[in-house]
VEXLUM-212041 format. One line per field, with one value per residue (C-alpha): x, y, z. Coordinates in nm, 4 decimals, m for minus. Example, Ala and Ser with C-alpha at 12.3 -4.5 7.8 and 13.67 -1.06 7.14 Angstrom:
% VEXLUM-212041
c1 = c(1.2300 1.3670)
c2 = c(m0.4500 m0.1060)
c3 = c(0.7800 0.7140)
% end
This chain:
% VEXLUM-212041
c1 = c(9.5541 9.3033 9.4757 9.8218 9.7487 9.6003 9.9235 10.1667 9.9819 10.0423 10.4190 10.4858 10.2817 10.4536 10.7847 10.6438 10.8515 10.6467 10.4772 10.5846 10.3469 10.3777 10.4519 10.3112 10.0147 9.6964 9.5146 9.1129 8.9874 8.6317 8.4538 8.1361 8.0065 7.6800 7.6648 7.2990 7.2943 7.0864 6.7080 6.6131 6.6616 6.9088 7.2646 7.4954 7.4867 7.1300 7.0154 6.8316 7.0054 6.8400 7.0194 7.2482 7.0040 6.7066 6.9288 7.0462 6.6909 6.6052 6.8951 6.8799 7.2194 7.5296 7.8616 8.1529 8.5244 8.6600 9.0513 9.1805 9.4685 9.5072 9.7104 9.7986 9.8994 10.2230 10.2869 10.5526 10.3896 10.0071 9.9667 9.7365 9.5349 9.1844 8.8932 8.5953 8.1827 7.9025 7.6340 7.3158 6.9816 6.8453 6.5259 6.3442 6.1648 5.8160 5.8300 6.2697 6.4183 6.6878 6.8277 6.9844 7.2158 7.4688 7.8013 8.1123 8.4317 8.7382 9.1015 9.3289 9.5889 9.9095 9.7909 9.7573 10.1266 10.1181 9.8628 9.9548 10.3252 10.1858 9.9572 9.6568 9.5483 9.4729 9.1336 9.1459 9.3463 9.3897 9.3063 8.9487 8.6092 8.4809 8.1241 8.0063 7.6653 7.5829 7.2921 7.1913 6.9238 6.8460 6.9248 6.6852 6.8584 7.1839 7.0144 7.2268 7.2127 7.4342 7.6371 7.8030 7.9937 8.0553 8.2964 8.1638 8.4850 8.6839 8.5740 8.6229 8.3551 8.3620 8.1282 8.1032 7.7876 7.5847 7.4139 7.3201 7.6903 7.8771 8.1892 8.1150 8.3469 8.3965 8.6197 8.7115 8.8317 8.8999 8.9082 9.1734 9.0330 9.1608 9.0058 9.1750 9.4658 9.5981 9.9572 9.8916 9.5739 9.8115 9.8887 9.5367 9.4015 9.3221 9.2328 9.1213 9.0033 8.8188 8.6608 8.4622 8.3036 7.9642 7.9507 7.6044 7.5557 7.6028 7.9521 8.0605 8.2269 8.2945 8.4729 8.4775 8.8677 8.8200 8.8268 8.4561 8.1916 7.9644 7.6325 7.5459 7.1476 7.0540 7.0323 7.4190 7.5216 7.3230 7.5020 7.8189 7.7631 7.6850 7.9809 8.2186 8.0462 8.0805 8.4735 8.5109 8.3923 8.5305 8.2480 8.1083 7.7852 7.4986 7.4688 7.8219 7.9570 8.2885 8.1569 8.4097 8.3326 8.2080 8.4333 8.2498 8.3458 8.1186 8.0139 8.1559 8.4916 8.4571 8.6957 8.8343 9.1575 9.3636 9.3785 9.6314 9.9928 10.3018 10.3374 9.9876 9.9867 10.2506 10.0932 9.8388 10.0330 10.1609 9.7935 9.7615 9.9862 9.8771 9.5143 9.2796 8.9758 9.1127 9.3045 9.0561 8.8615 9.2346 9.2849 8.9207 9.0380 9.3492 9.1946 8.8496 9.0292 8.9009 8.9404 8.5558 8.5591 8.4900 8.8736 8.8014 8.5263 8.6632)
c2 = c(6.5601 6.6138 6.2825 6.3494 6.7383 6.5045 6.2978 6.5739 6.6798 6.4167 6.3876 6.7563 6.6384 6.3558 6.5712 6.8327 6.8544 6.7392 7.0712 7.1050 7.1826 7.5584 7.5512 7.9189 7.9028 7.8148 7.5326 7.5352 7.3106 7.2250 6.9681 6.9482 6.6665 6.6977 7.0687 7.0511 7.3179 7.6361 7.6618 7.9509 8.2708 8.1716 8.1925 7.9171 8.1034 8.0145 8.4235 8.5394 8.6607 8.9869 9.1061 9.3479 9.4545 9.5169 9.7202 9.9444 10.0176 10.1064 10.2901 10.4576 10.3424 10.0924 10.0996 9.8592 9.8270 9.6364 9.4837 9.3540 9.2395 9.3594 9.1692 9.4704 9.3442 9.4668 9.4389 9.1452 9.1352 9.1925 9.5550 9.5085 9.7750 9.8807 10.1122 10.2339 10.2731 10.4507 10.4038 10.5315 10.6867 10.3414 10.3151 9.9455 9.8156 9.6044 9.2403 9.2769 9.2249 9.4427 9.8042 10.0648 10.3277 10.5429 10.5481 10.7326 10.5195 10.6055 10.4534 10.6285 10.8360 10.6446 10.3704 10.6114 10.5537 10.2099 10.1624 10.3966 10.2637 9.9193 10.0374 10.1864 10.4911 10.8716 10.8348 10.5099 10.6985 11.0024 10.9681 11.1626 11.0101 10.9079 10.8795 10.5187 10.3493 10.0422 9.7772 9.4654 9.1979 8.8661 8.5860 8.3165 8.0185 8.0898 8.1789 8.5121 8.8438 8.9811 9.3237 9.5549 9.8577 10.0716 10.3402 10.6330 10.7844 10.4228 10.1059 9.9297 9.7209 9.5823 9.2887 9.1139 8.8722 8.9524 8.6632 8.8668 8.7698 9.0803 8.9611 8.9239 8.8370 8.9706 8.9665 9.3122 9.3664 9.6524 9.5242 9.7323 10.0607 10.1217 10.4930 10.5954 10.8379 10.8524 10.7485 10.4247 10.3522 10.0407 9.9003 9.9588 9.6165 9.3992 9.0926 9.1291 8.9352 9.0854 9.0953 9.3290 9.3972 9.5249 9.8617 10.0071 10.3752 10.3843 10.2424 10.5397 10.8404 11.0601 11.3510 11.7057 11.7670 12.0043 11.7349 11.8741 11.5973 11.4870 11.3434 11.0239 11.1319 11.0346 11.4545 11.4712 11.1947 11.2863 11.6523 11.5069 11.2916 11.5260 11.7216 11.4470 11.3686 11.7081 11.6864 11.3877 11.5248 11.8464 12.0895 12.2503 12.1171 12.2666 12.5255 12.5337 12.8713 12.7230 12.8131 12.8947 12.7751 13.0517 13.2345 13.0307 12.6758 12.5956 12.2176 12.1540 12.3207 12.3923 12.6025 12.6636 12.5165 12.2679 12.0240 11.7834 11.6960 11.8170 11.4162 11.4249 11.7528 11.5856 11.2918 11.5186 11.7590 11.4541 11.3568 11.6991 11.5946 11.2768 11.4444 11.7482 11.5872 11.4270 11.6593 11.9333 11.7875 11.6469 12.0587 12.1660 11.8942 12.1080 12.4642 12.3897 12.1817 11.8735 12.0228 12.0525 11.6822 11.3957 11.3450 11.0613 10.7654 10.7337)
c3 = c(5.9950 6.3514 6.4464 6.3705 6.5347 6.8643 6.8287 6.8500 7.0959 7.3537 7.2220 7.3055 7.6817 7.7331 7.7569 8.0033 8.2875 8.6179 8.8088 9.1439 9.4228 9.5301 9.9333 9.9760 9.7958 10.0460 9.9385 9.9742 10.2438 10.3594 10.5368 10.3739 10.6455 10.8077 10.5865 10.4672 10.1644 10.3210 10.1688 9.9566 10.1713 10.4412 10.3938 10.5629 10.8528 10.9138 10.8684 10.5761 10.2839 10.2672 10.5940 10.4211 10.1251 10.3937 10.6135 10.3363 10.2006 10.5647 10.6046 10.2741 10.2234 10.2220 10.3473 10.2257 10.3038 10.0409 10.0541 9.7449 9.5151 9.1763 8.9152 8.6709 8.2854 8.3417 8.6575 8.7969 9.1041 9.2239 9.4237 9.7678 9.8966 10.0703 9.9517 10.0607 9.9698 10.0591 9.8636 9.8293 9.6014 9.5632 9.3469 9.2379 8.9663 9.1223 9.0808 9.1598 9.4693 9.3793 9.3654 9.1176 9.3354 9.3267 9.4976 9.6131 9.6323 9.7732 9.7757 10.0709 9.9135 10.0381 9.7910 9.5079 9.4371 9.4374 9.2119 8.9689 8.9731 8.8840 8.5891 8.6880 8.5301 8.6656 8.6669 8.9555 9.2019 9.2885 9.7028 9.6184 9.6294 9.2501 9.1416 9.0231 8.9919 9.1972 9.1414 9.3463 9.2802 9.3805 9.2005 9.3572 9.1335 9.3618 9.6861 9.6569 9.5638 9.2189 9.2644 9.0717 9.0988 8.8120 8.7050 8.5479 8.4677 8.4037 8.2181 8.5530 8.7588 9.0553 9.1246 9.4234 9.5802 9.9077 10.0650 10.3911 10.5930 10.7320 10.4764 10.1369 9.8028 9.5041 9.1574 9.0674 8.7115 8.4115 8.0503 7.7959 7.6627 7.3657 7.3974 7.7003 7.6709 7.9771 7.9750 8.1829 7.9832 7.7743 8.1466 8.3517 8.2665 8.5578 8.7844 9.1001 9.3875 9.7681 10.0821 10.2043 10.5371 10.5161 10.8013 10.9032 10.9386 11.3125 11.2505 11.0366 11.1228 10.8136 10.7537 10.4788 10.3750 10.6736 10.9106 11.0050 11.0463 10.7409 10.8527 10.7212 10.5124 10.1536 10.1165 10.2211 9.9636 9.6299 9.7033 9.7770 9.4811 9.2503 9.2787 9.2882 8.9064 8.8227 8.9010 8.7564 8.4424 8.4369 8.4567 8.7585 9.0011 8.9781 9.2183 9.3122 9.4117 9.5710 9.9303 10.1550 10.5261 10.7994 11.0684 11.3427 11.1687 10.9907 10.9015 10.5242 10.3573 9.9990 9.8463 9.4439 9.4917 9.3733 9.6251 9.4475 9.5446 9.3164 9.2402 9.1457 8.9151 8.7338 8.6364 8.5313 8.3629 8.1369 8.0462 7.9105 7.6744 7.5045 7.3696 7.3851 7.4319 7.7855 7.8315 7.8691 8.1641 8.3216 8.2769 8.4405 8.7415 8.8086 8.7886 8.9412 9.2217 9.4399 9.7946 9.8776 9.8106 10.0495 10.1737 10.4008 10.4480 10.8136)
% end
């Protein structure tokens, strides 16, 4: 029986049409001549693989701008868009070259409609920052830092590798979630490839939703993270009194007003009709609003 199956498979392969090369694809070409393997601790540019790692711990934060291409499970074409991360609140383990931390992720509002149309769930892109967790650890066997960013209100994972250079690469993904009650829950699985630029604190110019500058400090990050996490979970952040801007132009705008567009409200209202547990959280998001949150990282 085993031999018959093999012969049958071989017979099918004999009749398969020849596959022609796709002219629009970019093939990988690399000149290995005179390219020695970097010693442990150094990258292909001859600099330290810990450059970004050490700077992040020294500054107390890390900024990443990523461009990616998503292939959603039921979309005919992939979707391209960019996003921004602010990572901070680091912790370490003795004897391990690595850190855990928290992250704020922001997708530009103009990209929201594109990813939702391609199959994304509501949680993945409302044009507002989302609270996430992050980790990064040096793998001596690979001479590189393995880094991961995980969503706290959805099951997506953004993984990438840090070799100390300013341009990094990764493969974000999201698997199917049977418990996702969003209308797009059955289309939100995706695979992705990405490249990102590592930015220093001096290269950032952040603003809040009122256009006022945001100071890049660990304390400010933790405060904004707590509010973003609370908003994503549909609860009030500790100490949130729905503050308002001072008449003399205070540094921050915190309001209780909804900052969702009409299109976003429509999507959320559709979500409310799907399930009570998820709907309650989303209804709270509408009433509590996200107007007080960081609107633009750049």
